[in-house]
C-alpha positions, 0 to 999 in steps of 0.5 A: 298335593300334601293336603290331599295326602293328609286328608286321605290318611285321616279318612283311612284312619277314621274308617279303620276306627269306625270298623273297630268300634263296629266290631267291638259293638258286635262283640259286646252284643254277642257277649250280652246275649250269651250272658242273658241266656246263661242267667235264664238257664241258671234262674230257670 
């Protein structure tokens, strides 16, 4: 019983970490796109 509970906690923590990393990657891609557009408009 205890073992299964620990495994559940590990799985939930892992999925939460995965969600955070996915969100961070999405934000990084968004920022990169904005920066590229900004530099393109500046360089003309």
